[in-house]
C-alpha positions, 0 to 999 in steps of 0.5 A, spaced: 103 141 524 098 138 529 095 145 530 093 146 523 090 139 523 086 140 529 084 147 526 082 143 519 078 137 523 075 143 527 072 146 521 070 140 518 066 138 524 062 145 524 061 144 517 058 137 518 053 140 523 051 145 519 049 141 513 047 134 516 045 132 509 052 131 507 054 128 514 055 121 510 059 124 505 064 127 509 065 121 514 067 118 507 071 123 505 075 123 512 076 116 511 079 117 505 083 123 508 086 118 513 089 114 508 092 119 504 100 119 503 104 124 506 105 127 499 097 128 499 095 135 498 090 138 504 086 144 501 084 150 506 081 157 504 084 156 496 091 155 500 095 148 499 101 146 504 105 140 502 109 136 507 116 139 505 113 146 506 111 144 512 118 141 514 120 148 511 116 152 516 118 147 522 125 149 520 124 156 520 121 156 526 126 151 529 131 157 526 128 162 529 127 159 536 135 157 535 136 164 534 132 167 540 136 162 544 142 165 542 139 172 543 137 170 550 144 167 551 147 174 548 143 178 552 144 173 558 152 174 557 151 182 556 147 182 563 152 178 566 158 182 563 154 189 565 153 186 573 160 183 573 163 190 571 158 194 576 161 189 582 168 191 579 166 198 579 163 197 586 169 194 589 173 199 585 170 205 588 170 202 595 177 200 594 178 208 592 174 210 598 178 206 603 185 208 600 182 215 600 181 215 608 187 211 609 191 217 605 187 222 609 189 219 615 196 218 613 197 225 611 194 227 617 199 223 621 205 225 617 203 232 618 202 232 625 209 228 625 212 234 621 209 239 626 212 236 632 218 235 628 218 243 627 216 244 634 221 240 637 227 244 633 224 250 635 224 248 642 231 245 641 234 251 638 231 256 644 234 251 649 241 251 644 240 259 644 240 259 652 246 255 653 250 259 648 248 265 652 249 262 659 256 259 656 258 267 654 256 269 661 260 264 664 266 265 659 265 273 661 265 271 668 271 267 667 275 272 663 273 277 669 276 272 674 282 272 670 283 278 670 282 279 678 285 273 681 292 275 678 292 281 683 289 277 688 294 272 688 299 277 688 297 281 694 296 274 698 303 272 696 305 278 698 302 278 705 304 270 705 311 273 704 311 278 709 308 273 714 313 268 713 319 273 713 316 278 719 322 280 720 325 281 714 328 288 712 323 293 708 326 295 702 323 302 703 327 303 710 333 306 710 339 302 713 341 306 719 345 304 725 343 307 732 348 306 738 345 303 744 343 308 750 346 304 754 348 296 756 341 295 759 337 297 752 336 292 747 333 291 740 328 285 739 324 283 733 317 279 733 317 272 732 310 268 730 310 264 736 308 270 740 316 271 743 321 277 742 328 275 740 334 279 741 337 283 734 343 287 733 340 290 726 336 296 727 332 294 720 329 288 724 328 292 730 320 293 732 321 293 740 326 295 744 327 291 752 329 295 758 333 289 761 333 288 768 338 284 773 333 278 774 333 277 767 326 280 766 325 287 763 320 291 760 318 293 752 315 298 748 315 299 740 321 302 737 320 309 736 322 309 729 317 312 724 319 307 718 319 301 723 312 304 726 309 304 718 312 296 717 308 294 723 302 297 721 302 294 715 304 287 718 299 288 724 297 281 725 304 278 726 308 284 729 303 288 734 297 283 735 301 278 739 305 283 743 300 289 744 293 291 746 291 297 741 286 302 742 283 305 735 283 302 728 289 301 724 286 302 718 288 309 715 293 309 721 299 313 719 303 312 726 303 308 733 303 312 740 306 308 746 302 308 752 304 303 757 310 298 757 309 291 757 313 286 760 318 280 758 323 275 761 328 271 758 328 264 756 334 262 753 338 263 746 336 271 746 329 269 747 324 273 751 317 271 753 312 276 753 308 276 760 304 282 759 302 286 753 304 293 751 299 298 750 299 302 744 294 307 740 294 308 732 294 315 730 291 317 723 293 324 723 
């Protein structure tokens, strides 16, 4: 409103300067204009504006300003919303990247753990297979030992029995009784302590003793092939303690007397060997 009035006054001033004759009348007109009520009408280029019209224009202008303000607010809100969405989107993107990196790392870790478990399982399987093979081999050895041990035990027990009963009767020897050639000849069986003992059983006799008057005598191996074979089988108890042998008893078939040994009577028909006899093993 003020701008319109100022424009009108400016135009009036220009008109007064252009026509000095009418200057006084214009001054009068100006005074009248100032006194005019708010309802008065102003003329400008054949256009008339009332106060109501000016108010209407002011309202329109105010309304436009209000609308502009509302538009600015709406735009600002949209910009705010768009900025918020962008920020949220960026945050979601960053979160997605972080989750992706973590998942990738976790996936690699799980994969490594899976590979390690497979390697451990494979190594355990190989070790288990090796253990099974060792157990199988051990079982085979045990079975072989179980088959071999009884024979060895039997043989060992047989040898023990023979040693403990060095003078026992051999089942393969025939019961034959011989009469002594004379009273000075006696039969003797070996004892495990290295002495000889008088016996009347030819099945027990391994040696014969020629007795002298001073309770001494000479002895030699009994000339009986069955008894000689028996002595060869039990060489440790029946020969080694009483004779010096020549040759090997392995594969020997019989024994030959070389020189007589010497004995002396102790007591209870026990004879102590003072000098060993000499014999030879014969293979053929």
